[in-house]
DOSEKE-120952 format. One line per 8 residues: number of its first residue (from 0); their letters; for each residue x, z, y of C-alpha. Coordinates in steps of 0.001 Angstrom, whole numbers, plus 500000, padded with zeros to 6 digits. Layout:
% residues N
NUM) a) X,Z,Y ~ ...
***
This chain:
% residues 518
0) xxxxxxxx) 332342,039700,575980 ~ 332520,043442,575472 ~ 335731,045339,575373 ~ 336919,046350,571998 ~ 336448,049901,570765 ~ 339172,052212,569414 ~ 338308,052043,565890 ~ 341199,050625,563843
8) xxxxxxxx) 340449,048063,561169 ~ 341093,048764,557573 ~ 344481,047024,556962 ~ 344188,044894,553803 ~ 346561,045346,550925 ~ 345852,042807,548161 ~ 347852,042039,545070 ~ 348821,038550,544642
16) xxxxxxxx) 347813,039007,540980 ~ 347472,036283,538430 ~ 343484,035842,538128 ~ 341476,033167,539671 ~ 344078,030418,539552 ~ 346746,032594,541212 ~ 350076,033098,539561 ~ 352390,035940,540601
24) xxxxxxxx) 355730,034597,541813 ~ 358347,037419,541931 ~ 360450,035858,544696 ~ 363640,037738,545429 ~ 365988,037960,548250 ~ 369631,037610,547573 ~ 371928,040126,549032 ~ 375687,039837,549231
32) xxxxxxxx) 378648,040993,551259 ~ 382192,039844,551613 ~ 385370,041604,552477 ~ 388778,040703,554072 ~ 390793,038808,551245 ~ 394067,039785,552768 ~ 396105,042830,551545 ~ 395417,044870,554846
40) xxxxxxxx) 395341,048486,555746 ~ 392333,050700,556027 ~ 391145,048946,552536 ~ 389713,052166,551018 ~ 387817,053208,554061 ~ 386500,049594,554698 ~ 385345,049212,551134 ~ 383571,052410,551189
48) xxxxxxxx) 382001,051527,554448 ~ 380967,048087,553048 ~ 379305,049770,550036 ~ 377236,052210,552013 ~ 376026,049513,554430 ~ 375140,047255,551617 ~ 373386,049668,549537 ~ 371309,051124,552433
56) xxxxxxxx) 370203,047594,553337 ~ 369230,046992,549833 ~ 367038,050234,549708 ~ 365441,049415,553077 ~ 364398,045929,551689 ~ 363008,047572,548498 ~ 361249,050220,550470 ~ 359444,047410,552339
64) xxxxxxxx) 358054,045920,548983 ~ 360723,043118,548744 ~ 362467,042313,545535 ~ 366321,042379,545990 ~ 368643,040211,543719 ~ 372034,041986,544163 ~ 374953,040402,542067 ~ 377336,043312,543292
72) xxxxxxxx) 375418,045610,541288 ~ 376802,044070,538110 ~ 380163,042917,539554 ~ 381335,046177,540983 ~ 381688,049707,539615 ~ 382273,052796,541479 ~ 385827,052682,540386 ~ 386563,049225,541704
80) xxxxxxxx) 389036,049439,544777 ~ 387099,046538,546467 ~ 383450,046082,547004 ~ 382806,042909,549021 ~ 383422,039664,547477 ~ 386968,038229,548144 ~ 387680,035143,546515 ~ 386193,031743,545741
88) xxxxxxxx) 385974,032629,541982 ~ 383878,035778,542753 ~ 381798,033845,545240 ~ 380954,031368,542464 ~ 380059,034162,539965 ~ 377742,035876,542612 ~ 376113,032322,543133 ~ 375647,031914,539447
96) xxxxxxxx) 374003,035307,539217 ~ 371712,034583,542125 ~ 370657,031197,540855 ~ 369054,032971,537753 ~ 366424,034317,540184 ~ 363549,032750,541946 ~ 365372,033046,545461 ~ 363289,032989,548704
104) xxxxxxxx) 366587,033320,550690 ~ 369884,035086,550868 ~ 371052,037897,553146 ~ 374699,038065,553989 ~ 375695,041548,555095 ~ 378301,040974,557946 ~ 379800,044467,558005 ~ 383282,043734,558643
112) xxxxxxxx) 385677,040412,558845 ~ 385994,038017,556098 ~ 387000,034371,555830 ~ 383974,032243,556732 ~ 384781,029718,553859 ~ 383676,032191,551276 ~ 380125,032765,552510 ~ 379979,028958,553332
120) xxxxxxxx) 380600,028288,549762 ~ 377764,030620,548610 ~ 375309,029087,551164 ~ 376318,025616,549904 ~ 375846,026429,546182 ~ 372491,028327,546670 ~ 370934,025954,549142 ~ 368171,028464,550190
128) xxxxxxxx) 367338,030050,553569 ~ 370087,032222,555104 ~ 369994,035505,557197 ~ 373112,036982,558723 ~ 372726,040744,559205 ~ 375328,043229,560851 ~ 375209,046850,561724 ~ 375391,047850,565519
136) xxxxxxxx) 378626,049625,564858 ~ 381604,049427,567107 ~ 384102,050859,564641 ~ 384268,047856,562478 ~ 384288,044024,563097 ~ 380670,043251,562093 ~ 380163,041137,565319 ~ 383311,039287,564629
144) xxxxxxxx) 382168,038321,561137 ~ 378575,037393,562207 ~ 379556,035141,565147 ~ 382498,033560,563215 ~ 380352,032847,560286 ~ 377370,031851,562362 ~ 379337,029243,564186 ~ 380898,027998,561077
152) xxxxxxxx) 377612,027251,559529 ~ 376652,025351,562660 ~ 379664,023186,562446 ~ 379583,022794,558744 ~ 375966,021863,558837 ~ 375921,021236,555094 ~ 372197,021923,554975 ~ 369179,022517,557078
160) xxxxxxxx) 369137,026098,556054 ~ 372867,026474,557200 ~ 371840,025192,560706 ~ 368725,027135,560970 ~ 370127,030481,559753 ~ 368853,033671,561196 ~ 370968,036276,562920 ~ 370283,040030,563509
168) xxxxxxxx) 372544,042904,564642 ~ 371107,046432,563925 ~ 367550,045365,564212 ~ 366277,045935,560753 ~ 362696,045318,561864 ~ 363535,041666,562709 ~ 365396,041158,559493 ~ 362238,042397,557481
176) xxxxxxxx) 360081,040180,559465 ~ 362571,037242,558400 ~ 362514,038409,554806 ~ 358725,038479,554738 ~ 358347,035098,556185 ~ 360885,033494,553936 ~ 359052,035005,550853 ~ 355702,033700,552200
184) xxxxxxxx) 357163,030317,552636 ~ 358768,030222,549329 ~ 355480,031193,547655 ~ 353757,028353,549660 ~ 356352,025845,548515 ~ 356056,026933,544997 ~ 352229,026794,544883 ~ 349274,024264,545123
192) xxxxxxxx) 346482,023755,547355 ~ 343179,022371,546092 ~ 340784,019940,547891 ~ 337340,019758,546474 ~ 335844,016542,547812 ~ 339120,015346,549580 ~ 339473,015134,553207 ~ 338251,013432,556261
200) xxxxxxxx) 334926,015056,556634 ~ 332623,013651,559403 ~ 335436,011196,560136 ~ 337512,013758,562048 ~ 340822,012366,562161 ~ 342765,015565,562738 ~ 341542,016934,559368 ~ 343713,014277,557414
208) xxxxxxxx) 347317,014817,556762 ~ 350185,012951,555212 ~ 350305,014929,551875 ~ 353680,013616,550800 ~ 355189,014881,554033 ~ 353541,018240,553566 ~ 354927,018405,550192 ~ 358396,017659,551405
216) xxxxxxxx) 358596,020672,553719 ~ 355909,023512,553386 ~ 353737,023134,550196 ~ 354525,022619,546538 ~ 351504,020131,545562 ~ 348036,019330,546781 ~ 345315,018660,544209 ~ 342159,016620,544963
224) xxxxxxxx) 339184,016928,542788 ~ 335535,015462,543234 ~ 333072,018030,544105 ~ 331062,016847,541039 ~ 333351,019084,539134 ~ 331680,021993,540711 ~ 328194,020655,540593 ~ 328340,020078,536894
232) xxxxxxxx) 329617,023525,536160 ~ 326989,024943,538559 ~ 324234,023220,536725 ~ 325454,024418,533359 ~ 325538,028006,534729 ~ 321887,027709,535865 ~ 320809,026190,532680 ~ 322759,028394,530129
240) xxxxxxxx) 323845,031538,531909 ~ 321216,032372,534547 ~ 322039,035962,533876 ~ 325251,035480,535953 ~ 323273,034283,538945 ~ 320838,037194,538749 ~ 323721,039810,538503 ~ 325158,038231,541564
248) xxxxxxxx) 321831,038362,543418 ~ 321284,041998,542344 ~ 324800,042962,543592 ~ 324012,041550,547076 ~ 320676,043361,547196 ~ 321732,046690,545797 ~ 324646,046512,548201 ~ 322372,046190,551279
256) xxxxxxxx) 322686,042616,551931 ~ 319607,041394,553909 ~ 318110,038058,552426 ~ 315599,036207,554557 ~ 313870,033667,552561 ~ 311736,030738,554049 ~ 309649,027775,552664 ~ 312293,025195,553269
264) xxxxxxxx) 315980,026122,553692 ~ 316487,029375,551952 ~ 314237,029519,548984 ~ 314708,031266,545609 ~ 315867,027915,544107 ~ 318433,027142,546674 ~ 319882,030543,546839 ~ 320390,030451,543149
272) xxxxxxxx) 322011,027158,543237 ~ 324424,028359,545917 ~ 325581,031390,543815 ~ 326006,029173,540804 ~ 328115,026933,542808 ~ 330287,029877,543960 ~ 330614,031033,540322 ~ 331538,027547,539149
280) xxxxxxxx) 334509,027511,541777 ~ 335562,030857,540390 ~ 335314,029480,536918 ~ 337304,026290,537910 ~ 340157,028331,539372 ~ 340422,030243,536083 ~ 340827,026812,534236 ~ 343544,025873,536727
288) xxxxxxxx) 345487,029149,536433 ~ 348697,027360,535687 ~ 348704,025496,538951 ~ 349186,028585,541043 ~ 346308,027610,543383 ~ 347065,029331,546833 ~ 343907,028099,548648 ~ 340942,025779,548543
296) xxxxxxxx) 338932,023448,550696 ~ 335455,022437,550059 ~ 334312,019222,551664 ~ 330629,020136,551605 ~ 329360,017466,553944 ~ 327584,015280,552839 ~ 328010,015356,548914 ~ 326864,018926,548530
304) xxxxxxxx) 324889,019478,551652 ~ 322861,016216,551529 ~ 323217,014509,548226 ~ 323173,017637,545985 ~ 321004,019147,548570 ~ 322510,022817,548950 ~ 325271,023782,551333 ~ 328608,025354,549823
312) xxxxxxxx) 328468,028420,552044 ~ 329057,031091,549420 ~ 332475,029463,548782 ~ 334137,030257,552210 ~ 332326,033545,552146 ~ 333133,035187,548885 ~ 336163,033214,547406 ~ 338475,034929,550217
320) xxxxxxxx) 337200,038386,549225 ~ 338542,040655,546562 ~ 335338,041567,544664 ~ 332079,040233,543402 ~ 329285,041090,541064 ~ 331628,040330,538017 ~ 334217,042643,539160 ~ 337663,042627,541120
328) xxxxxxxx) 338926,039047,542209 ~ 341943,037572,543710 ~ 341584,036597,547501 ~ 341714,032826,547677 ~ 341963,031408,551204 ~ 339136,028964,551728 ~ 338396,026348,554413 ~ 335855,023672,554822
336) xxxxxxxx) 335510,019848,555483 ~ 338723,018852,553882 ~ 340833,020425,556665 ~ 344281,020002,555150 ~ 346381,021632,558020 ~ 343765,024402,558348 ~ 344286,025045,554585 ~ 348061,025204,554906
344) xxxxxxxx) 347636,027477,557919 ~ 345208,029762,556057 ~ 347276,030122,553046 ~ 350510,030854,555020 ~ 348533,033459,557036 ~ 347428,035245,553916 ~ 350925,035109,552267 ~ 352650,036383,555417
352) xxxxxxxx) 350224,039270,555557 ~ 350605,039976,551855 ~ 347132,039050,550666 ~ 344892,039477,553799 ~ 341675,037212,553646 ~ 342042,034517,556285 ~ 339357,033949,558856 ~ 338440,030258,559135
360) xxxxxxxx) 336011,028647,561690 ~ 335125,026477,564563 ~ 336010,027217,568100 ~ 332377,027439,568939 ~ 332855,028513,572555 ~ 335802,029042,574689 ~ 335138,031257,577805 ~ 337174,032871,580519
368) xxxxxxxx) 337155,036182,578689 ~ 337388,035003,575088 ~ 336492,032414,572414 ~ 333914,032633,569754 ~ 335035,031452,566212 ~ 332212,030596,563945 ~ 332237,028630,560738 ~ 329171,026516,559874
376) xxxxxxxx) 327556,028734,557412 ~ 330106,031294,556162 ~ 333744,032686,556601 ~ 335336,035519,554665 ~ 332974,038453,554394 ~ 335984,040806,554858 ~ 335424,040403,558741 ~ 331835,041776,558476
384) xxxxxxxx) 333445,045221,558469 ~ 337336,044619,558479 ~ 337226,046000,554961 ~ 338004,045004,551384 ~ 335244,047562,550080 ~ 332103,045707,549205 ~ 330077,048812,549900 ~ 331166,048553,553577
392) xxxxxxxx) 330833,044736,553683 ~ 327478,043879,552034 ~ 325220,046048,554377 ~ 326505,044120,557336 ~ 325531,040667,555808 ~ 322420,038659,556569 ~ 321651,035486,554506 ~ 319190,033263,556056
400) xxxxxxxx) 318255,029634,556204 ~ 320963,027055,557444 ~ 320285,024718,560527 ~ 321797,021854,558665 ~ 321846,020102,555316 ~ 318749,019670,553019 ~ 318900,023414,551912 ~ 320711,026515,551589
408) xxxxxxxx) 321569,029769,553289 ~ 324162,030889,555769 ~ 325973,034104,555404 ~ 325952,035676,558864 ~ 327771,038731,560357 ~ 329346,039909,563711 ~ 333102,040324,563468 ~ 334834,043683,564210
416) xxxxxxxx) 337419,044639,566812 ~ 341210,044942,566289 ~ 344371,042955,566704 ~ 344490,039609,564957 ~ 347114,036872,564462 ~ 345602,033453,565252 ~ 347341,030231,564002 ~ 346666,026588,563440
424) xxxxxxxx) 349112,023754,562076 ~ 348649,020704,564151 ~ 350187,017193,564236 ~ 351128,015177,567358 ~ 352168,011559,566258 ~ 354801,012236,563623 ~ 355561,015936,564567 ~ 354016,019134,563184
432) xxxxxxxx) 353757,022009,565409 ~ 352537,025500,564774 ~ 349997,027118,567261 ~ 350535,030842,566908 ~ 349501,033981,569066 ~ 348349,037590,568940 ~ 344792,037921,569930 ~ 342318,040787,570458
440) xxxxxxxx) 339289,040672,568423 ~ 336391,042034,570596 ~ 333045,043593,569728 ~ 330140,041122,569794 ~ 327167,042697,571791 ~ 323629,041712,572244 ~ 324470,040083,575506 ~ 326609,037526,573841
448) xxxxxxxx) 324381,036979,570832 ~ 321499,036204,573169 ~ 323375,033066,574445 ~ 323914,031716,570956 ~ 321292,028960,570040 ~ 323134,026635,567853 ~ 324021,028241,564436 ~ 322816,031861,565303
456) xxxxxxxx) 322624,032523,561504 ~ 326452,031882,561083 ~ 329197,034368,561159 ~ 330797,035097,564601 ~ 334132,036661,565721 ~ 335152,036934,569440 ~ 338821,036695,570003 ~ 340682,037011,573382
464) xxxxxxxx) 344072,035479,574207 ~ 345733,036733,577452 ~ 346022,033273,578934 ~ 344224,031111,581288 ~ 341364,029051,579742 ~ 342339,025749,581105 ~ 345892,025928,579947 ~ 344686,026937,576430
472) xxxxxxxx) 341916,024188,576308 ~ 344722,021603,577289 ~ 346878,022648,574369 ~ 344252,023203,571431 ~ 344900,020898,568483 ~ 341931,021371,566529 ~ 338293,022576,566583 ~ 339376,024827,563522
480) xxxxxxxx) 341670,027825,563862 ~ 342608,030592,561370 ~ 343176,034434,561768 ~ 344338,037465,559884 ~ 344164,041177,561011 ~ 347239,042739,562457 ~ 350375,041448,564174 ~ 352166,039023,561833
488) xxxxxxxx) 353303,036656,564529 ~ 357088,037284,564014 ~ 356888,036676,560310 ~ 355079,033355,560842 ~ 357519,032397,563722 ~ 360418,032915,561293 ~ 358849,031157,558377 ~ 358136,028165,560578
496) xxxxxxxx) 361809,028406,561827 ~ 363114,028116,558089 ~ 360622,025073,557646 ~ 361897,023355,560690 ~ 358314,023434,562296 ~ 358514,024200,566073 ~ 356094,027039,567224 ~ 353840,026976,570416
504) xxxxxxxx) 352991,030468,571445 ~ 349241,030058,572615 ~ 349306,033628,573905 ~ 352059,032795,576324 ~ 350973,031081,579708 ~ 354692,030035,580416 ~ 354708,028257,577015 ~ 351405,026636,577657
512) xxxxxx) 352349,025391,580938 ~ 355327,023712,579525 ~ 353404,022124,576586 ~ 353189,018276,576570 ~ 351578,016392,573867 ~ 354394,013975,573280
***
């Protein structure tokens, strides 16, 4: 595989919006601080210090796009002699204020000493993820507060959140990563995933999942619908609104997409049916707008690809993109074959990266210098140019006849270079485990393409992890993996920590050597 070039990919920035079955959830992060309840010296300087640290942290969170719920803004005026919470009654008032928000977690500013019973009472009343943050300042007893409170939370152990609390001293970047992970997990836990056609495609055991177990820890709900819901709507579009199909076809052609028709697989009729099925999926997501759909799976095989007779490739290609012939769209993470854990992974990656379209596909080949990820007919077209702009993406697409199913076209392209976060939720017996790593996406050159026979018309991305191939192969927990552009490893690690899901870094040889599937 060729080395990556120096061209930086366009970093996606996608609004969560409320179209296409997505409901914007304004999750907040609570921010509080406490003070010494005793009548001690240095009170004026201490309270001034607490106020300055607290307000500075609140601004840093807001500057990074996070919503802050700060009860002290209402509870304290500039004339108050005390700033931090200093009694059980004040703590209860702050908790009541915070409970009026959709909280993703609470950050406790550990600027100077307080009695741990006060913040423990807040943690107990809120029952949300907890972070302890202290300034790196020797002038005040922040480290005393942080360590005493952290140890007290461990010993109290009144909730899993107390036991799994996060700590940081003076490292605002790590706190922001925790906050982003907490918000992503909160959104996943409040939303729904949708399986068109159910799970267990081609009798692949690892695609199934205990849905009740998932709903208990990482996702709000999992909806299952028969694929006939899409077929019926697609046939209605073909019969009564063919202009929608033609508009989409014209959008592709005018944008520069190459369409290679043949006499059996990609015909005018099969292309129209595939477009109509995609439009039907968009329409169905609009109908489910109240469900806060965060991602979908389409089983495809065999109901669509064999019985209906057209593959569903336009869904994983264009649902996880922000535009089509009918205008702006929400990015909807999309996987195939009823892969439940793949869908959870794709949705979480997209949320942690604030809306990036996730890549999904098979590990088509694992070599010494990289792996090929290629889905059976389509993956998000974003990766054709690492761009959210259709004018950059469409000219890089080729739609040609599939190599499987009765008819239909695959949407092919070659992925672009850049850093990518790769991930996969797996299960070993009764234990969930997140595979996670930072990979390098490589340029796919003609030398690589010449070696591909099976599925040459599919999209291909080449990713490299800095580990020994045999160690990687021994640990991989699926033939399907997901990825997003950029480095979001730490946010994902911290989100998994909140959920109580262990992480295996598949970009770390030491961790791979220590891995055992037990």
